[in-house]
C-alpha positions as CSV (number, residue, x, y, z in Angstrom):
1,M,-34.6,42.2,38.9
2,L,-32.1,43.3,36.4
3,R,-34.6,46.0,34.8
4,R,-34.4,47.6,38.4
5,V,-31.0,47.3,38.6
6,L,-29.8,48.3,35.3
7,G,-32.9,50.3,34.1
8,E,-34.1,50.2,30.5
9,R,-31.2,51.6,28.7
10,G,-28.6,49.5,30.9
11,L,-30.9,46.3,30.2
12,F,-30.5,47.2,26.6
13,L,-26.6,47.5,26.7
14,F,-26.5,44.3,28.6
15,T,-28.6,42.4,26.4
16,F,-26.6,43.7,23.1
17,G,-23.5,42.9,24.5
18,L,-24.5,39.7,25.6
19,I,-25.7,38.8,22.0
20,T,-22.5,40.3,20.3
21,L,-20.3,38.3,22.4
22,T,-22.0,34.9,21.6
23,L,-22.2,35.6,18.3
24,L,-18.4,36.8,18.3
25,G,-17.5,33.5,20.2
26,A,-19.6,31.3,17.5
27,T,-18.1,32.8,14.5
28,A,-14.5,32.5,16.3
29,W,-15.3,28.9,16.8
30,V,-16.2,28.4,13.2
31,V,-13.2,30.1,11.9
32,T,-10.8,28.3,14.2
33,F,-12.7,25.0,13.2
34,V,-12.2,25.5,9.4
35,W,-8.6,26.9,9.6
36,Q,-7.8,23.7,11.7
37,R,-9.3,21.4,8.8
38,V,-7.9,23.3,6.2
39,R,-4.3,23.1,7.9
40,V,-4.9,19.4,8.3
41,D,-5.5,18.7,4.8
42,N,-2.9,20.9,3.7
43,L,-0.3,19.3,5.7
44,L,-1.5,15.9,4.5
45,R,-1.3,16.8,0.9
46,V,2.2,18.4,1.3
47,D,3.6,15.4,3.3
48,N,2.2,13.2,0.4
49,A,3.7,15.2,-2.2
50,L,7.2,15.4,-0.4
51,S,7.7,11.9,0.3
52,A,11.0,10.7,-0.9
53,I,9.9,7.2,-0.5
54,Y,6.5,6.9,-1.5
55,V,3.8,7.1,-4.3
56,N,1.1,8.8,-2.6
57,Y,1.3,7.7,0.6
58,Y,2.7,9.4,3.7
59,N,2.8,7.8,7.2
60,S,5.3,8.2,10.2
61,A,6.9,5.6,12.5
62,D,6.4,8.1,15.1
63,N,2.7,7.0,15.3
64,Y,3.6,3.5,15.9
65,V,7.0,3.4,17.5
66,S,7.4,3.6,21.3
67,A,9.6,5.4,23.4
68,D,11.1,2.2,24.7
69,S,11.6,0.9,21.3
70,Y,13.6,4.0,20.2
71,L,15.7,4.1,23.3
72,A,16.4,0.1,22.6
73,M,17.1,0.9,19.1
74,A,20.1,3.4,19.9
75,A,21.3,0.9,22.4
76,Y,21.6,-1.8,19.8
77,Q,23.0,0.9,17.3
78,R,25.7,1.9,20.0
79,D,26.6,-1.9,20.7
80,Y,26.5,-3.1,16.9
81,V,28.0,-0.9,14.0
82,R,27.2,-4.3,11.9
83,P,23.9,-5.8,12.5
84,Q,23.5,-9.2,14.0
85,N,21.9,-12.3,12.5
86,V,20.4,-10.4,9.3
87,R,19.3,-12.8,6.6
88,V,17.9,-10.8,3.7
89,L,18.7,-6.9,4.1
90,T,22.6,-7.9,3.7
91,G,25.0,-5.2,3.0
92,L,23.4,-2.5,5.1
93,D,24.8,-1.4,8.5
94,T,22.9,-1.1,11.7
95,Q,21.7,2.5,10.9
96,G,20.7,1.3,7.5
97,V,18.7,-1.7,8.9
98,I,16.9,0.5,11.5
99,G,16.1,3.2,8.9
100,Y,14.6,0.6,6.7
101,M,12.8,-0.9,9.6
102,L,11.3,2.4,10.4
103,N,10.5,3.9,7.2
104,H,9.4,0.7,5.4
105,I,8.0,-1.6,8.1
106,S,6.6,0.5,11.1
107,A,5.1,3.3,8.8
108,G,4.6,0.9,6.0
109,M,2.6,-1.8,8.3
110,G,1.6,0.5,11.3
111,V,3.4,-1.4,13.9
112,N,5.7,-1.0,16.7
113,C,9.2,-2.8,16.9
114,T,7.7,-5.3,19.0
115,H,5.5,-6.8,16.3
116,C,8.4,-8.6,15.1
117,H,11.4,-8.1,17.7
118,T,12.0,-8.5,21.6
119,L,13.6,-5.2,22.6
120,A,16.1,-7.1,24.8
121,N,17.8,-8.1,21.7
122,F,16.7,-7.1,18.2
123,A,18.8,-10.0,16.9
124,A,17.0,-13.1,18.8
125,D,14.9,-15.6,16.7
126,M,13.5,-16.8,20.0
127,W,12.2,-15.7,23.0
128,D,9.1,-15.7,25.1
129,D,6.6,-14.1,22.9
130,P,5.4,-17.0,20.2
131,V,3.4,-13.9,18.5
132,G,6.4,-11.9,18.0
133,V,8.8,-15.0,16.9
134,A,6.3,-16.1,14.2
135,N,5.6,-12.7,12.8
136,K,9.5,-12.3,12.6
137,R,9.8,-15.7,10.4
138,L,6.9,-14.0,8.3
139,A,8.6,-10.8,8.0
140,R,11.7,-12.6,6.4
141,E,9.3,-14.3,4.3
142,H,7.9,-11.4,2.9
143,L,11.5,-9.9,2.5
144,L,12.1,-12.6,0.3
145,M,9.1,-12.2,-1.4
146,V,9.4,-8.2,-2.1
147,R,13.3,-9.3,-3.0
148,D,11.8,-11.7,-5.8
149,L,8.9,-9.2,-7.0
150,N,11.3,-6.5,-7.6
151,Q,14.4,-8.5,-9.1
152,E,12.4,-11.0,-11.1
153,W,9.2,-9.2,-12.2
154,I,9.2,-5.7,-11.6
155,A,12.8,-5.3,-13.0
156,T,11.4,-7.0,-16.6
157,L,8.2,-4.9,-17.3
158,A,10.5,-2.5,-19.1
159,S,11.6,-5.4,-21.6
160,L,8.0,-6.2,-22.6
161,T,7.7,-3.5,-25.0
162,D,9.4,-0.2,-26.1
163,R,6.4,1.7,-26.9
164,R,6.1,2.9,-23.1
165,R,8.5,2.9,-20.0
166,P,7.1,1.7,-16.7
167,S,7.4,4.4,-13.7
168,G,10.0,2.3,-11.9
169,A,8.0,2.0,-8.8
170,Q,9.1,-0.8,-6.5
171,V,7.4,-3.0,-4.2
172,T,7.9,-2.7,-0.7
173,C,5.8,-3.2,2.5
174,A,3.4,-0.2,2.1
175,T,2.8,-1.4,-1.2
176,C,0.2,-4.0,0.0
177,H,-0.2,-3.4,3.6
178,N,-0.7,0.7,3.3
179,G,-0.7,0.9,7.1
180,V,-2.2,-1.9,8.4
181,P,-0.8,-4.9,9.6
182,V,-2.9,-7.6,7.9
183,P,-4.1,-6.3,4.4
184,Q,-7.4,-7.6,2.9
185,S,-6.6,-8.7,-0.5
186,Y,-10.4,-9.2,-1.6
187,P,-12.9,-6.9,0.2
188,A,-15.7,-9.0,2.1
189,N,-18.4,-6.9,-0.4
190,Q,-17.0,-6.8,-3.8
191,E,-18.6,-4.0,-6.1
192,G,-19.9,-5.1,-9.7
193,V,-18.4,-8.9,-9.1
194,P,-19.6,-11.8,-7.2
195,D,-18.3,-11.4,-3.5
196,D,-16.7,-14.9,-3.8
197,F,-14.7,-13.8,-7.1
198,R,-11.0,-14.5,-7.5
199,L,-8.8,-14.1,-10.3
200,P,-7.9,-17.1,-12.4
201,L,-4.6,-18.2,-10.9
202,G,-4.5,-21.8,-11.0
203,E,-1.2,-23.3,-12.5
204,D,-3.1,-24.5,-15.5
205,V,-4.1,-20.9,-16.6
206,V,-2.4,-19.4,-19.3
207,F,-1.6,-15.6,-19.7
208,S,0.4,-15.1,-22.9
209,V,0.5,-12.9,-26.0
210,E,0.9,-16.0,-28.4
211,Q,-1.6,-18.4,-27.0
212,Q,-5.4,-18.5,-26.6
213,G,-5.8,-18.2,-22.9
214,I,-9.1,-18.0,-20.7
215,L,-9.1,-14.0,-21.0
216,N,-9.1,-14.6,-24.9
217,V,-12.7,-14.8,-25.4
218,N,-13.3,-12.3,-28.4
219,A,-15.3,-14.0,-31.2
220,R,-14.8,-17.6,-30.1
221,R,-17.5,-20.4,-30.2
222,D,-15.9,-22.7,-28.3
223,I,-16.4,-21.3,-24.9
224,S,-19.6,-21.1,-22.8
225,L,-21.4,-17.9,-21.9
226,D,-20.2,-18.6,-18.2
227,T,-16.7,-18.1,-19.1
228,V,-17.5,-14.9,-21.1
229,Q,-19.4,-13.4,-17.7
230,Y,-16.2,-14.7,-16.0
231,N,-13.9,-12.7,-18.2
232,Q,-15.9,-9.8,-17.8
233,N,-15.8,-10.2,-13.8
234,V,-12.0,-10.3,-14.2
235,M,-11.9,-7.2,-16.6
236,Y,-14.3,-5.4,-14.3
237,H,-12.1,-6.3,-11.2
238,M,-9.0,-4.7,-13.0
239,N,-11.0,-1.6,-14.0
240,Q,-12.2,-1.1,-10.5
241,S,-8.6,-2.1,-8.8
242,L,-6.4,0.5,-11.1
243,G,-9.4,3.1,-11.3
244,V,-8.8,2.8,-15.2
245,G,-11.2,2.4,-18.4
246,C,-11.0,-0.5,-21.0
247,T,-8.9,1.7,-23.1
248,H,-6.1,1.7,-20.1
249,C,-5.1,-1.9,-22.0
250,H,-7.3,-2.4,-24.9
251,N,-7.7,-1.0,-28.5
252,S,-11.4,-0.5,-28.2
253,R,-11.9,-1.4,-32.1
254,Y,-10.4,-4.7,-31.4
255,F,-9.9,-6.0,-28.2
256,P,-7.4,-8.9,-28.5
257,S,-5.0,-6.8,-30.5
258,Y,-1.5,-5.6,-28.4
259,E,-1.6,-1.9,-29.5
260,V,-1.3,-0.6,-26.1
261,P,1.7,-1.4,-23.7
262,A,-0.4,-1.5,-20.7
263,K,-1.8,-4.9,-21.7
264,Y,1.9,-6.7,-21.7
265,Y,2.2,-5.0,-18.2
266,S,-1.3,-6.5,-17.2
267,L,-0.6,-10.1,-18.5
268,H,2.9,-9.7,-16.8
269,M,1.1,-8.7,-13.4
270,L,-1.1,-11.8,-13.8
271,Q,1.7,-14.0,-14.3
272,M,3.5,-12.6,-11.2
273,S,0.4,-13.4,-9.1
274,Q,0.6,-16.8,-10.2
275,F,4.0,-16.7,-9.0
276,L,2.9,-15.8,-5.6
277,V,0.3,-18.2,-5.3
278,S,2.6,-21.0,-6.2
279,N,5.9,-19.7,-4.3
280,Y,4.5,-17.9,-1.4
281,S,1.0,-19.0,-0.6
282,D,1.6,-19.5,3.4
283,A,3.5,-16.1,3.2
284,L,0.0,-14.5,2.2
285,R,-1.8,-16.4,5.1
286,G,-4.2,-18.1,2.6
287,Q,-5.2,-15.0,0.7
288,Q,-5.0,-14.9,-2.9
289,P,-3.4,-11.9,-4.4
290,S,-5.4,-9.5,-6.4
291,C,-5.2,-6.3,-8.5
292,N,-6.9,-4.4,-5.9
293,L,-4.2,-5.4,-3.2
294,C,-1.8,-3.4,-4.3
295,H,-3.3,-0.8,-6.7
296,Q,-6.4,0.0,-4.5
297,G,-7.8,2.3,-7.3
298,A,-4.6,3.9,-8.8
299,A,-2.8,2.9,-11.9
300,I,0.5,3.1,-9.7
301,P,-0.1,1.5,-6.4
302,P,-0.3,4.0,-3.6
303,G,2.5,2.9,-1.1
304,A,4.7,1.8,-3.9
305,A,8.4,3.0,-3.5
306,R,9.3,5.8,-5.9
307,S,12.2,3.7,-7.3
308,A,15.0,1.5,-6.9
309,D,17.0,4.5,-5.3
310,V,15.3,4.7,-2.1
311,M,15.4,0.7,-1.5
312,P,18.2,-1.5,-0.1
313,A,20.4,-3.0,-2.9
314,A,19.3,-6.2,-1.5
315,L,15.6,-6.0,-2.5
316,V,15.9,-4.5,-6.0
317,A,17.5,-5.7,-9.2
318,N,20.9,-4.4,-9.9
319,D,21.5,-2.5,-13.2
């Protein structure tokens, strides 16, 4: 049919044009797809690099906060220059509290305001949503926990050794949550250690430079091979969680020695984890803290606040 209508030359030109258009279209699609992927990856890298709050973490509250929530916040800020019923974030005006809620809680946990509040009255402690009421109570407990960790534990890292200064990164919501409402301290399927492995955080466990504790196993005959194996599991858990090798904390010529500053810090963090178990087990919803909960494969936890300067004064140590 086309041969009769177009003739030999016309058919050739028609076929050539059709193939050319198909190839050009496919090429344009590939170029557009690759450009879009590169553009998205570059935007993510730029956002991560430019985050004024977090170390190696970027998230936007706009991804989670609804238009109704923004309208309710604007109305609340208009009516109350000073926030009502604030228990932990004292010293902030309403704008400051809203900023913390958006940048640290909504962006840090990946939740809308209604996760913890009723939009009818942000200050309310009781309303007709028992889940929201429970979440608000739990959030207060977590804010107290953040305050204790930063003021009593993170602040004292610098005093442990003068050989290296800690980064100054602070604990905040995103440090553990990393964009999810309920973080998982230990993955269901752990690599290199038994799936039921947990750090030794009982009250009877000693983490001390001066005393022989459960992690001091080198050249000792008074302990079992099971204890040695457990020690190795603890070390492997730390390696995986921080993305480091043994020499991050140890002198490889003699592991029990303390030439490496990070060994002081690691003992301090283990003691801090014991403190969490003893004082905030309910707030942790039955989960035991782990190195992985915060570090997630990095020496400085992604989602940690860069410094005390980007945190409310109520949650960090005062100089």
